Biopython code that builds the backbone (N, CA, C, O; Angstrom):
import numpy as np
from Bio.PDB.StructureBuilder import StructureBuilder

atoms = [
    (1, "MET", "N", (-4.505, -59.291, 18.325)),
    (1, "MET", "CA", (-3.943, -58.408, 17.294)),
    (1, "MET", "C", (-3.827, -57.000, 17.883)),
    (1, "MET", "O", (-4.759, -56.503, 18.514)),
    (2, "SER", "N", (-2.684, -56.373, 17.671)),
    (2, "SER", "CA", (-2.497, -55.024, 18.205)),
    (2, "SER", "C", (-3.432, -54.047, 17.495)),
    (2, "SER", "O", (-3.886, -54.293, 16.378)),
    (3, "GLU", "N", (-3.704, -52.943, 18.168)),
    (3, "GLU", "CA", (-4.581, -51.916, 17.588)),
    (3, "GLU", "C", (-4.012, -51.390, 16.273)),
    (3, "GLU", "O", (-4.762, -51.137, 15.331)),
    (4, "THR", "N", (-2.686, -51.222, 16.203)),
    (4, "THR", "CA", (-2.057, -50.711, 14.979)),
    (4, "THR", "C", (-2.201, -51.713, 13.837)),
    (4, "THR", "O", (-2.507, -51.323, 12.710)),
    (5, "LYS", "N", (-1.981, -53.010, 14.116)),
    (5, "LYS", "CA", (-2.113, -54.026, 13.067)),
    (5, "LYS", "C", (-3.564, -54.140, 12.606)),
    (5, "LYS", "O", (-3.824, -54.364, 11.424)),
    (6, "GLU", "N", (-4.508, -53.988, 13.530)),
    (6, "GLU", "CA", (-5.921, -54.005, 13.155)),
    (6, "GLU", "C", (-6.245, -52.797, 12.268)),
    (6, "GLU", "O", (-6.994, -52.915, 11.298)),
    (7, "LEU", "N", (-5.675, -51.638, 12.607)),
    (7, "LEU", "CA", (-5.865, -50.433, 11.795)),
    (7, "LEU", "C", (-5.332, -50.670, 10.379)),
    (7, "LEU", "O", (-6.000, -50.332, 9.402)),
    (8, "VAL", "N", (-4.147, -51.244, 10.266)),
    (8, "VAL", "CA", (-3.573, -51.549, 8.945)),
    (8, "VAL", "C", (-4.519, -52.455, 8.165)),
    (8, "VAL", "O", (-4.764, -52.222, 6.981)),
    (9, "GLN", "N", (-5.052, -53.487, 8.819)),
    (9, "GLN", "CA", (-5.963, -54.426, 8.151)),
    (9, "GLN", "C", (-7.209, -53.712, 7.648)),
    (9, "GLN", "O", (-7.649, -53.964, 6.526)),
    (10, "LYS", "N", (-7.787, -52.824, 8.456)),
    (10, "LYS", "CA", (-9.005, -52.106, 8.048)),
    (10, "LYS", "C", (-8.705, -51.115, 6.922)),
    (10, "LYS", "O", (-9.543, -50.903, 6.046)),
    (11, "ILE", "N", (-7.526, -50.514, 6.939)),
    (11, "ILE", "CA", (-7.125, -49.622, 5.853)),
    (11, "ILE", "C", (-7.042, -50.414, 4.548)),
    (11, "ILE", "O", (-7.552, -49.978, 3.517)),
    (12, "VAL", "N", (-6.402, -51.569, 4.600)),
    (12, "VAL", "CA", (-6.280, -52.420, 3.398)),
    (12, "VAL", "C", (-7.670, -52.799, 2.893)),
    (12, "VAL", "O", (-7.926, -52.732, 1.691)),
    (13, "GLU", "N", (-8.564, -53.192, 3.787)),
    (13, "GLU", "CA", (-9.930, -53.563, 3.381)),
    (13, "GLU", "C", (-10.650, -52.370, 2.737)),
    (13, "GLU", "O", (-11.350, -52.531, 1.738)),
    (14, "GLY", "N", (-10.476, -51.184, 3.308)),
    (14, "GLY", "CA", (-11.095, -49.987, 2.749)),
    (14, "GLY", "C", (-10.586, -49.687, 1.345)),
    (14, "GLY", "O", (-11.358, -49.320, 0.459)),
    (15, "ILE", "N", (-9.284, -49.846, 1.153)),
    (15, "ILE", "CA", (-8.691, -49.642, -0.177)),
    (15, "ILE", "C", (-9.272, -50.652, -1.157)),
    (15, "ILE", "O", (-9.637, -50.296, -2.277)),
    (16, "GLN", "N", (-9.358, -51.908, -0.735)),
    (16, "GLN", "CA", (-9.873, -52.961, -1.609)),
    (16, "GLN", "C", (-11.346, -52.739, -1.965)),
    (16, "GLN", "O", (-11.778, -53.110, -3.057)),
    (17, "GLU", "N", (-12.108, -52.146, -1.070)),
    (17, "GLU", "CA", (-13.532, -51.866, -1.325)),
    (17, "GLU", "C", (-13.711, -51.026, -2.592)),
    (17, "GLU", "O", (-14.690, -51.196, -3.319)),
    (18, "LYS", "N", (-12.767, -50.122, -2.853)),
    (18, "LYS", "CA", (-12.866, -49.237, -4.013)),
    (18, "LYS", "C", (-11.839, -49.576, -5.087)),
    (18, "LYS", "O", (-11.459, -48.731, -5.898)),
    (19, "LYS", "N", (-11.401, -50.828, -5.074)),
    (19, "LYS", "CA", (-10.541, -51.361, -6.143)),
    (19, "LYS", "C", (-9.180, -50.679, -6.244)),
    (19, "LYS", "O", (-8.595, -50.603, -7.325)),
    (20, "GLY", "N", (-8.676, -50.180, -5.100)),
    (20, "GLY", "CA", (-7.276, -49.770, -5.085)),
    (20, "GLY", "C", (-6.438, -51.023, -5.303)),
    (20, "GLY", "O", (-6.846, -52.112, -4.899)),
    (21, "TYR", "N", (-5.280, -50.891, -5.928)),
    (21, "TYR", "CA", (-4.522, -52.091, -6.272)),
    (21, "TYR", "C", (-3.030, -51.891, -6.036)),
    (21, "TYR", "O", (-2.557, -50.803, -5.706)),
    (22, "LYS", "N", (-2.305, -53.010, -6.226)),
    (22, "LYS", "CA", (-0.865, -53.054, -5.947)),
    (22, "LYS", "C", (-0.574, -52.520, -4.546)),
    (22, "LYS", "O", (0.268, -51.643, -4.354)),
    (23, "ILE", "N", (-1.299, -53.079, -3.573)),
    (23, "ILE", "CA", (-1.156, -52.656, -2.174)),
    (23, "ILE", "C", (0.095, -53.289, -1.582)),
    (23, "ILE", "O", (0.315, -54.495, -1.695)),
    (24, "VAL", "N", (0.914, -52.443, -0.944)),
    (24, "VAL", "CA", (2.097, -52.909, -0.221)),
    (24, "VAL", "C", (2.039, -52.323, 1.184)),
    (24, "VAL", "O", (1.807, -51.127, 1.359)),
    (25, "VAL", "N", (2.253, -53.179, 2.184)),
    (25, "VAL", "CA", (2.349, -52.724, 3.569)),
    (25, "VAL", "C", (3.827, -52.767, 3.945)),
    (25, "VAL", "O", (4.468, -53.816, 3.883)),
    (26, "ALA", "N", (4.356, -51.606, 4.336)),
    (26, "ALA", "CA", (5.757, -51.505, 4.758)),
    (26, "ALA", "C", (5.784, -51.405, 6.279)),
    (26, "ALA", "O", (5.269, -50.446, 6.855)),
    (27, "ASP", "N", (6.384, -52.395, 6.921)),
    (27, "ASP", "CA", (6.526, -52.396, 8.383)),
    (27, "ASP", "C", (7.804, -51.636, 8.719)),
    (27, "ASP", "O", (8.912, -52.129, 8.511)),
    (28, "LEU", "N", (7.625, -50.427, 9.242)),
    (28, "LEU", "CA", (8.755, -49.560, 9.572)),
    (28, "LEU", "C", (9.097, -49.606, 11.058)),
    (28, "LEU", "O", (9.965, -48.866, 11.522)),
    (29, "SER", "N", (8.418, -50.471, 11.803)),
    (29, "SER", "CA", (8.559, -50.460, 13.269)),
    (29, "SER", "C", (9.981, -50.760, 13.735)),
    (29, "SER", "O", (10.365, -50.365, 14.837)),
    (30, "GLY", "N", (10.766, -51.451, 12.911)),
    (30, "GLY", "CA", (12.147, -51.749, 13.290)),
    (30, "GLY", "C", (13.151, -50.692, 12.851)),
    (30, "GLY", "O", (14.354, -50.863, 13.050)),
    (31, "ILE", "N", (12.671, -49.598, 12.254)),
    (31, "ILE", "CA", (13.562, -48.549, 11.742)),
    (31, "ILE", "C", (13.456, -47.340, 12.660)),
    (31, "ILE", "O", (12.414, -46.688, 12.727)),
    (32, "ARG", "N", (14.537, -47.048, 13.361)),
    (32, "ARG", "CA", (14.508, -46.020, 14.404)),
    (32, "ARG", "C", (14.103, -44.639, 13.913)),
    (32, "ARG", "O", (13.355, -43.934, 14.591)),
    (33, "GLU", "N", (14.588, -44.248, 12.742)),
    (33, "GLU", "CA", (14.317, -42.884, 12.266)),
    (33, "GLU", "C", (12.990, -42.756, 11.514)),
    (33, "GLU", "O", (12.675, -41.684, 10.998)),
    (34, "ALA", "N", (12.216, -43.836, 11.446)),
    (34, "ALA", "CA", (10.935, -43.796, 10.725)),
    (34, "ALA", "C", (9.942, -42.881, 11.438)),
    (34, "ALA", "O", (9.953, -42.760, 12.663)),
    (35, "ILE", "N", (9.082, -42.239, 10.643)),
    (35, "ILE", "CA", (8.119, -41.280, 11.190)),
    (35, "ILE", "C", (6.835, -41.950, 11.677)),
    (35, "ILE", "O", (6.000, -41.305, 12.310)),
    (36, "CYS", "N", (6.675, -43.248, 11.382)),
    (36, "CYS", "CA", (5.493, -43.986, 11.823)),
    (36, "CYS", "C", (5.860, -45.471, 11.852)),
    (36, "CYS", "O", (6.989, -45.843, 11.534)),
    (37, "LYS", "N", (4.903, -46.309, 12.232)),
    (37, "LYS", "CA", (5.159, -47.751, 12.299)),
    (37, "LYS", "C", (4.910, -48.470, 10.974)),
    (37, "LYS", "O", (5.574, -49.458, 10.659)),
    (38, "TYR", "N", (3.942, -47.960, 10.200)),
    (38, "TYR", "CA", (3.600, -48.613, 8.931)),
    (38, "TYR", "C", (3.294, -47.591, 7.862)),
    (38, "TYR", "O", (2.750, -46.523, 8.140)),
    (39, "PHE", "N", (3.653, -47.934, 6.622)),
    (39, "PHE", "CA", (3.136, -47.275, 5.431)),
    (39, "PHE", "C", (2.212, -48.290, 4.761)),
    (39, "PHE", "O", (2.528, -49.479, 4.701)),
    (40, "VAL", "N", (1.084, -47.823, 4.263)),
    (40, "VAL", "CA", (0.263, -48.626, 3.359)),
    (40, "VAL", "C", (0.275, -47.863, 2.041)),
    (40, "VAL", "O", (-0.173, -46.718, 1.971)),
    (41, "ILE", "N", (0.789, -48.503, 1.003)),
    (41, "ILE", "CA", (0.992, -47.863, -0.295)),
    (41, "ILE", "C", (0.112, -48.585, -1.322)),
    (41, "ILE", "O", (0.079, -49.814, -1.370)),
    (42, "CYS", "N", (-0.594, -47.808, -2.135)),
    (42, "CYS", "CA", (-1.405, -48.416, -3.190)),
    (42, "CYS", "C", (-1.536, -47.433, -4.342)),
    (42, "CYS", "O", (-0.974, -46.338, -4.309)),
    (43, "GLN", "N", (-2.285, -47.836, -5.359)),
    (43, "GLN", "CA", (-2.501, -46.928, -6.477)),
    (43, "GLN", "C", (-3.905, -47.066, -7.027)),
    (43, "GLN", "O", (-4.603, -48.060, -6.824)),
    (44, "GLY", "N", (-4.281, -46.008, -7.739)),
    (44, "GLY", "CA", (-5.561, -45.951, -8.433)),
    (44, "GLY", "C", (-5.313, -45.549, -9.875)),
    (44, "GLY", "O", (-4.190, -45.207, -10.249)),
    (45, "ASN", "N", (-6.366, -45.591, -10.685)),
    (45, "ASN", "CA", (-6.243, -45.363, -12.127)),
    (45, "ASN", "C", (-6.255, -43.903, -12.552)),
    (45, "ASN", "O", (-5.695, -43.561, -13.593)),
    (46, "SER", "N", (-6.889, -43.030, -11.759)),
    (46, "SER", "CA", (-7.100, -41.643, -12.156)),
    (46, "SER", "C", (-7.239, -40.798, -10.894)),
    (46, "SER", "O", (-7.451, -41.344, -9.811)),
    (47, "PRO", "N", (-7.124, -39.475, -11.014)),
    (47, "PRO", "CA", (-7.328, -38.623, -9.838)),
    (47, "PRO", "C", (-8.686, -38.850, -9.152)),
    (47, "PRO", "O", (-8.765, -38.851, -7.923)),
    (48, "SER", "N", (-9.751, -39.040, -9.941)),
    (48, "SER", "CA", (-11.061, -39.275, -9.321)),
    (48, "SER", "C", (-11.092, -40.625, -8.594)),
    (48, "SER", "O", (-11.722, -40.744, -7.543)),
    (49, "HIS", "N", (-10.426, -41.629, -9.138)),
    (49, "HIS", "CA", (-10.339, -42.933, -8.475)),
    (49, "HIS", "C", (-9.563, -42.800, -7.171)),
    (49, "HIS", "O", (-9.956, -43.377, -6.157)),
    (50, "ILE", "N", (-8.477, -42.054, -7.184)),
    (50, "ILE", "CA", (-7.675, -41.853, -5.981)),
    (50, "ILE", "C", (-8.491, -41.137, -4.904)),
    (50, "ILE", "O", (-8.434, -41.515, -3.734)),
    (51, "SER", "N", (-9.243, -40.117, -5.285)),
    (51, "SER", "CA", (-10.102, -39.415, -4.321)),
    (51, "SER", "C", (-11.141, -40.353, -3.728)),
    (51, "SER", "O", (-11.410, -40.313, -2.528)),
    (52, "THR", "N", (-11.723, -41.198, -4.571)),
    (52, "THR", "CA", (-12.724, -42.156, -4.101)),
    (52, "THR", "C", (-12.102, -43.159, -3.144)),
    (52, "THR", "O", (-12.694, -43.470, -2.110)),
    (53, "ILE", "N", (-10.919, -43.672, -3.467)),
    (53, "ILE", "CA", (-10.226, -44.608, -2.572)),
    (53, "ILE", "C", (-9.983, -43.936, -1.221)),
    (53, "ILE", "O", (-10.229, -44.538, -0.176)),
    (54, "ALA", "N", (-9.500, -42.693, -1.237)),
    (54, "ALA", "CA", (-9.218, -41.974, 0.013)),
    (54, "ALA", "C", (-10.488, -41.772, 0.826)),
    (54, "ALA", "O", (-10.503, -42.032, 2.029)),
    (55, "ASP", "N", (-11.553, -41.309, 0.180)),
    (55, "ASP", "CA", (-12.813, -41.068, 0.895)),
    (55, "ASP", "C", (-13.381, -42.357, 1.475)),
    (55, "ASP", "O", (-13.800, -42.392, 2.632)),
    (56, "GLU", "N", (-13.395, -43.408, 0.676)),
    (56, "GLU", "CA", (-13.955, -44.685, 1.128)),
    (56, "GLU", "C", (-13.121, -45.287, 2.242)),
    (56, "GLU", "O", (-13.664, -45.830, 3.204)),
    (57, "THR", "N", (-11.804, -45.196, 2.120)),
    (57, "THR", "CA", (-10.933, -45.748, 3.159)),
    (57, "THR", "C", (-11.148, -45.011, 4.473)),
    (57, "THR", "O", (-11.250, -45.638, 5.528)),
    (58, "ARG", "N", (-11.218, -43.681, 4.417)),
    (58, "ARG", "CA", (-11.452, -42.883, 5.629)),
    (58, "ARG", "C", (-12.769, -43.302, 6.290)),
    (58, "ARG", "O", (-12.826, -43.488, 7.505)),
    (59, "GLU", "N", (-13.817, -43.449, 5.488)),
    (59, "GLU", "CA", (-15.135, -43.812, 6.011)),
    (59, "GLU", "C", (-15.162, -45.247, 6.539)),
    (59, "GLU", "O", (-15.721, -45.507, 7.605)),
    (60, "TYR", "N", (-14.560, -46.177, 5.797)),
    (60, "TYR", "CA", (-14.522, -47.587, 6.191)),
    (60, "TYR", "C", (-13.779, -47.754, 7.521)),
    (60, "TYR", "O", (-14.242, -48.460, 8.417)),
    (61, "VAL", "N", (-12.635, -47.102, 7.635)),
    (61, "VAL", "CA", (-11.838, -47.205, 8.863)),
    (61, "VAL", "C", (-12.597, -46.578, 10.037)),
    (61, "VAL", "O", (-12.606, -47.126, 11.140)),
    (62, "ARG", "N", (-13.233, -45.430, 9.796)),
    (62, "ARG", "CA", (-13.992, -44.777, 10.871)),
    (62, "ARG", "C", (-15.133, -45.675, 11.356)),
    (62, "ARG", "O", (-15.344, -45.823, 12.559)),
    (63, "LYS", "N", (-15.866, -46.274, 10.411)),
    (63, "LYS", "CA", (-16.994, -47.150, 10.769)),
    (63, "LYS", "C", (-16.542, -48.375, 11.544)),
    (63, "LYS", "O", (-17.222, -48.814, 12.472)),
    (64, "ASN", "N", (-15.384, -48.935, 11.161)),
    (64, "ASN", "CA", (-14.950, -50.210, 11.725)),
    (64, "ASN", "C", (-14.011, -50.098, 12.928)),
    (64, "ASN", "O", (-13.825, -51.068, 13.664)),
    (65, "THR", "N", (-13.423, -48.922, 13.128)),
    (65, "THR", "CA", (-12.488, -48.767, 14.259)),
    (65, "THR", "C", (-12.775, -47.527, 15.099)),
    (65, "THR", "O", (-12.315, -47.425, 16.237)),
    (66, "GLY", "N", (-13.530, -46.588, 14.545)),
    (66, "GLY", "CA", (-13.746, -45.314, 15.236)),
    (66, "GLY", "C", (-12.573, -44.349, 15.087)),
    (66, "GLY", "O", (-12.587, -43.261, 15.664)),
    (67, "ILE", "N", (-11.567, -44.738, 14.321)),
    (67, "ILE", "CA", (-10.358, -43.920, 14.169)),
    (67, "ILE", "C", (-10.469, -43.073, 12.900)),
    (67, "ILE", "O", (-10.856, -43.562, 11.838)),
    (68, "LYS", "N", (-10.119, -41.792, 13.036)),
    (68, "LYS", "CA", (-10.097, -40.875, 11.890)),
    (68, "LYS", "C", (-8.658, -40.437, 11.644)),
    (68, "LYS", "O", (-7.863, -40.377, 12.583)),
    (69, "PRO", "N", (-8.310, -40.129, 10.388)),
    (69, "PRO", "CA", (-6.952, -39.628, 10.138)),
    (69, "PRO", "C", (-6.775, -38.248, 10.762)),
    (69, "PRO", "O", (-7.718, -37.458, 10.820)),
    (70, "THR", "N", (-5.560, -37.966, 11.228)),
    (70, "THR", "CA", (-5.276, -36.633, 11.779)),
    (70, "THR", "C", (-5.108, -35.621, 10.659)),
    (70, "THR", "O", (-5.291, -34.422, 10.870)),
    (71, "ALA", "N", (-4.758, -36.100, 9.458)),
    (71, "ALA", "CA", (-4.594, -35.205, 8.306)),
    (71, "ALA", "C", (-4.730, -36.013, 7.027)),
    (71, "ALA", "O", (-4.374, -37.190, 6.977)),
    (72, "VAL", "N", (-5.255, -35.357, 5.988)),
    (72, "VAL", "CA", (-5.305, -35.926, 4.636)),
    (72, "VAL", "C", (-4.796, -34.833, 3.709)),
    (72, "VAL", "O", (-5.314, -33.717, 3.717)),
    (73, "ASP", "N", (-3.784, -35.150, 2.913)),
    (73, "ASP", "CA", (-3.181, -34.144, 2.047)),
    (73, "ASP", "C", (-3.121, -34.661, 0.615)),
    (73, "ASP", "O", (-2.925, -35.854, 0.385)),
    (74, "GLY", "N", (-3.290, -33.762, -0.337)),
    (74, "GLY", "CA", (-3.120, -34.110, -1.743)),
    (74, "GLY", "C", (-4.413, -34.299, -2.510)),
    (74, "GLY", "O", (-4.375, -34.646, -3.690)),
    (75, "LEU", "N", (-5.565, -34.081, -1.873)),
    (75, "LEU", "CA", (-6.844, -34.312, -2.562)),
    (75, "LEU", "C", (-7.095, -33.327, -3.699)),
    (75, "LEU", "O", (-7.839, -33.638, -4.629)),
    (76, "ARG", "N", (-6.486, -32.148, -3.638)),
    (76, "ARG", "CA", (-6.729, -31.150, -4.688)),
    (76, "ARG", "C", (-6.303, -31.677, -6.056)),
    (76, "ARG", "O", (-7.082, -31.614, -7.007)),
    (77, "ASN", "N", (-5.076, -32.198, -6.170)),
    (77, "ASN", "CA", (-4.601, -32.753, -7.449)),
    (77, "ASN", "C", (-4.888, -34.242, -7.560)),
    (77, "ASN", "O", (-5.061, -34.776, -8.655)),
    (78, "ALA", "N", (-4.935, -34.903, -6.407)),
    (78, "ALA", "CA", (-5.219, -36.346, -6.322)),
    (78, "ALA", "C", (-4.304, -37.178, -7.213)),
    (78, "ALA", "O", (-4.746, -38.125, -7.862)),
    (79, "GLU", "N", (-3.021, -36.812, -7.235)),
    (79, "GLU", "CA", (-2.013, -37.649, -7.891)),
    (79, "GLU", "C", (-1.287, -38.491, -6.841)),
    (79, "GLU", "O", (-0.832, -39.603, -7.110)),
    (80, "TRP", "N", (-1.194, -37.926, -5.641)),
    (80, "TRP", "CA", (-0.620, -38.622, -4.490)),
    (80, "TRP", "C", (-1.358, -38.093, -3.272)),
    (80, "TRP", "O", (-1.179, -36.936, -2.890)),
    (81, "VAL", "N", (-2.178, -38.925, -2.664)),
    (81, "VAL", "CA", (-2.890, -38.552, -1.449)),
    (81, "VAL", "C", (-2.234, -39.272, -0.283)),
    (81, "VAL", "O", (-2.013, -40.482, -0.337)),
    (82, "ALA", "N", (-1.923, -38.530, 0.769)),
    (82, "ALA", "CA", (-1.376, -39.104, 2.002)),
    (82, "ALA", "C", (-2.401, -38.930, 3.112)),
    (82, "ALA", "O", (-2.943, -37.842, 3.309)),
    (83, "MET", "N", (-2.659, -40.013, 3.831)),
    (83, "MET", "CA", (-3.586, -40.007, 4.957)),
    (83, "MET", "C", (-2.798, -40.386, 6.205)),
    (83, "MET", "O", (-2.200, -41.461, 6.265)),
    (84, "ASP", "N", (-2.797, -39.497, 7.206)),
    (84, "ASP", "CA", (-1.990, -39.689, 8.403)),
    (84, "ASP", "C", (-2.854, -40.221, 9.543)),
    (84, "ASP", "O", (-3.728, -39.522, 10.055)),
    (85, "TYR", "N", (-2.596, -41.457, 9.925)),
    (85, "TYR", "CA", (-3.253, -42.078, 11.080)),
    (85, "TYR", "C", (-2.257, -42.222, 12.230)),
    (85, "TYR", "O", (-2.353, -43.172, 13.008)),
    (86, "SER", "N", (-1.313, -41.307, 12.350)),
    (86, "SER", "CA", (-0.249, -41.291, 13.369)),
    (86, "SER", "C", (0.713, -42.465, 13.213)),
    (86, "SER", "O", (1.813, -42.282, 12.692)),
    (87, "ASP", "N", (0.330, -43.672, 13.651)),
    (87, "ASP", "CA", (1.216, -44.834, 13.540)),
    (87, "ASP", "C", (1.234, -45.429, 12.133)),
    (87, "ASP", "O", (2.118, -46.216, 11.794)),
    (88, "VAL", "N", (0.239, -45.041, 11.309)),
    (88, "VAL", "CA", (0.121, -45.573, 9.952)),
    (88, "VAL", "C", (-0.095, -44.401, 8.994)),
    (88, "VAL", "O", (-0.954, -43.549, 9.226)),
    (89, "ILE", "N", (0.687, -44.366, 7.925)),
    (89, "ILE", "CA", (0.474, -43.367, 6.880)),
    (89, "ILE", "C", (0.117, -44.109, 5.593)),
    (89, "ILE", "O", (0.827, -45.016, 5.157)),
    (90, "VAL", "N", (-1.003, -43.696, 4.999)),
    (90, "VAL", "CA", (-1.502, -44.306, 3.771)),
    (90, "VAL", "C", (-1.093, -43.417, 2.601)),
    (90, "VAL", "O", (-1.282, -42.201, 2.639)),
    (91, "HIS", "N", (-0.534, -44.028, 1.569)),
    (91, "HIS", "CA", (-0.130, -43.319, 0.353)),
    (91, "HIS", "C", (-0.911, -43.905, -0.814)),
    (91, "HIS", "O", (-0.814, -45.101, -1.091)),
    (92, "ILE", "N", (-1.689, -43.063, -1.503)),
    (92, "ILE", "CA", (-2.476, -43.499, -2.654)),
    (92, "ILE", "C", (-1.962, -42.720, -3.867)),
    (92, "ILE", "O", (-2.058, -41.494, -3.918)),
    (93, "PHE", "N", (-1.421, -43.445, -4.833)),
    (93, "PHE", "CA", (-0.715, -42.828, -5.963)),
    (93, "PHE", "C", (-1.370, -43.109, -7.305)),
    (93, "PHE", "O", (-2.059, -44.114, -7.480)),
    (94, "LEU", "N", (-1.143, -42.198, -8.257)),
    (94, "LEU", "CA", (-1.259, -42.553, -9.669)),
    (94, "LEU", "C", (-0.034, -43.412, -9.991)),
    (94, "LEU", "O", (1.020, -43.213, -9.386)),
    (95, "PRO", "N", (-0.143, -44.361, -10.924)),
    (95, "PRO", "CA", (0.979, -45.267, -11.192)),
    (95, "PRO", "C", (2.311, -44.572, -11.503)),
    (95, "PRO", "O", (3.341, -44.970, -10.958)),
    (96, "ASP", "N", (2.318, -43.544, -12.364)),
    (96, "ASP", "CA", (3.591, -42.910, -12.722)),
    (96, "ASP", "C", (4.177, -42.117, -11.560)),
    (96, "ASP", "O", (5.398, -42.023, -11.432)),
    (97, "VAL", "N", (3.331, -41.550, -10.718)),
    (97, "VAL", "CA", (3.811, -40.803, -9.547)),
    (97, "VAL", "C", (4.400, -41.779, -8.528)),
    (97, "VAL", "O", (5.427, -41.499, -7.910)),
    (98, "ARG", "N", (3.745, -42.920, -8.361)),
    (98, "ARG", "CA", (4.270, -43.951, -7.456)),
    (98, "ARG", "C", (5.641, -44.422, -7.924)),
    (98, "ARG", "O", (6.568, -44.565, -7.128)),
    (99, "GLU", "N", (5.754, -44.658, -9.210)),
    (99, "GLU", "CA", (7.025, -45.122, -9.766)),
    (99, "GLU", "C", (8.125, -44.073, -9.543)),
    (99, "GLU", "O", (9.259, -44.410, -9.204)),
    (100, "TYR", "N", (7.772, -42.809, -9.736)),
    (100, "TYR", "CA", (8.740, -41.723, -9.588)),
    (100, "TYR", "C", (9.268, -41.643, -8.149)),
    (100, "TYR", "O", (10.479, -41.561, -7.941)),
    (101, "TYR", "N", (8.379, -41.665, -7.166)),
    (101, "TYR", "CA", (8.809, -41.522, -5.763)),
    (101, "TYR", "C", (9.324, -42.820, -5.166)),
    (101, "TYR", "O", (10.151, -42.790, -4.255)),
    (102, "ASN", "N", (8.857, -43.952, -5.656)),
    (102, "ASN", "CA", (9.380, -45.267, -5.300)),
    (102, "ASN", "C", (9.629, -45.433, -3.799)),
    (102, "ASN", "O", (10.744, -45.743, -3.378)),
    (103, "LEU", "N", (8.580, -45.222, -2.997)),
    (103, "LEU", "CA", (8.708, -45.313, -1.538)),
    (103, "LEU", "C", (9.188, -46.684, -1.076)),
    (103, "LEU", "O", (9.907, -46.788, -0.082)),
    (104, "GLU", "N", (8.798, -47.730, -1.788)),
    (104, "GLU", "CA", (9.232, -49.069, -1.394)),
    (104, "GLU", "C", (10.753, -49.175, -1.440)),
    (104, "GLU", "O", (11.358, -49.815, -0.579)),
    (105, "HIS", "N", (11.369, -48.553, -2.435)),
    (105, "HIS", "CA", (12.834, -48.571, -2.530)),
    (105, "HIS", "C", (13.450, -47.653, -1.483)),
    (105, "HIS", "O", (14.466, -47.988, -0.874)),
    (106, "LEU", "N", (12.833, -46.496, -1.278)),
    (106, "LEU", "CA", (13.329, -45.529, -0.303)),
    (106, "LEU", "C", (13.394, -46.140, 1.098)),
    (106, "LEU", "O", (14.321, -45.866, 1.859)),
    (107, "TRP", "N", (12.410, -46.963, 1.428)),
    (107, "TRP", "CA", (12.351, -47.618, 2.740)),
    (107, "TRP", "C", (12.670, -49.105, 2.582)),
    (107, "TRP", "O", (11.957, -49.958, 3.110)),
    (108, "ALA", "N", (13.741, -49.409, 1.855)),
    (108, "ALA", "CA", (14.106, -50.799, 1.544)),
    (108, "ALA", "C", (14.422, -51.621, 2.790)),
    (108, "ALA", "O", (14.360, -52.849, 2.743)),
    (109, "ASP", "N", (14.760, -50.968, 3.905)),
    (109, "ASP", "CA", (15.038, -51.691, 5.148)),
    (109, "ASP", "C", (13.766, -52.210, 5.802)),
    (109, "ASP", "O", (13.826, -53.059, 6.691)),
    (110, "ALA", "N", (12.622, -51.709, 5.373)),
    (110, "ALA", "CA", (11.346, -52.130, 5.957)),
    (110, "ALA", "C", (10.980, -53.529, 5.470)),
    (110, "ALA", "O", (11.410, -53.966, 4.402)),
    (111, "LYS", "N", (10.176, -54.219, 6.279)),
    (111, "LYS", "CA", (9.612, -55.496, 5.851)),
    (111, "LYS", "C", (8.412, -55.174, 4.976)),
    (111, "LYS", "O", (7.436, -54.591, 5.450)),
    (112, "LEU", "N", (8.476, -55.550, 3.694)),
    (112, "LEU", "CA", (7.411, -55.245, 2.736)),
    (112, "LEU", "C", (6.509, -56.457, 2.539)),
    (112, "LEU", "O", (6.986, -57.566, 2.301)),
    (113, "THR", "N", (5.208, -56.235, 2.640)),
    (113, "THR", "CA", (4.233, -57.288, 2.407)),
    (113, "THR", "C", (3.332, -56.845, 1.258)),
    (113, "THR", "O", (2.668, -55.812, 1.346)),
    (114, "THR", "N", (3.310, -57.629, 0.183)),
    (114, "THR", "CA", (2.459, -57.323, -0.962)),
    (114, "THR", "C", (1.114, -58.005, -0.747)),
    (114, "THR", "O", (1.047, -59.206, -0.487)),
    (115, "ILE", "N", (0.046, -57.223, -0.857)),
    (115, "ILE", "CA", (-1.318, -57.743, -0.707)),
    (115, "ILE", "C", (-1.838, -58.077, -2.104)),
    (115, "ILE", "O", (-1.861, -57.202, -2.969)),
    (116, "PRO", "N", (-2.253, -59.317, -2.346)),
    (116, "PRO", "CA", (-2.744, -59.669, -3.678)),
    (116, "PRO", "C", (-3.975, -58.829, -4.065)),
    (116, "PRO", "O", (-4.838, -58.564, -3.229)),
    (117, "ASP", "N", (-4.046, -58.421, -5.324)),
    (117, "ASP", "CA", (-5.230, -57.710, -5.814)),
    (117, "ASP", "C", (-6.417, -58.653, -5.753)),
    (117, "ASP", "O", (-6.266, -59.860, -5.939)),
    (118, "LEU", "N", (-7.613, -58.101, -5.489)),
    (118, "LEU", "CA", (-8.806, -58.938, -5.348)),
    (118, "LEU", "C", (-9.329, -59.461, -6.669)),
    (118, "LEU", "O", (-9.971, -60.510, -6.697)),
    (119, "ASP", "N", (-9.074, -58.763, -7.763)),
    (119, "ASP", "CA", (-9.633, -59.180, -9.054)),
    (119, "ASP", "C", (-9.025, -60.484, -9.508)),
    (119, "ASP", "O", (-9.374, -60.990, -10.574)),
]
sb = StructureBuilder()
sb.init_structure("model")
sb.init_model(0)
sb.init_chain("A")
sb.init_seg("    ")
for serial, (resi, resn, name, xyz) in enumerate(atoms, 1):
    if name == "N":
        sb.init_residue(resn, " ", resi, " ")
    sb.init_atom(name, np.array(xyz, "f"), 0.0, 1.0, " ", f" {name:<3s}", serial, name[0])
structure = sb.get_structure()
């Protein structure tokens, strides 16, 4: 398994640890103008839930891969948090904000993989 695919897997596991849901992995590697290889998109129920998902995912990934994000943005309002792992960008949304920005539609050329919720 490539290092990037392993990183995506650990990010998904970290999100699932804190009950992030509606996880979609967008494979952007075949899109020339894409800013990274993968998006991992999910949502939480409230700003505090989103902050917890972001914190837990950062810690889980660091423990299991040694990799830290180069940047985390959006924690102040925690309606949309973006975590930049260079080849992978994680997007954690409130449901209405996710619907509004609709990244899955924006990157419709990407191969989208829906991860079943654990519950």
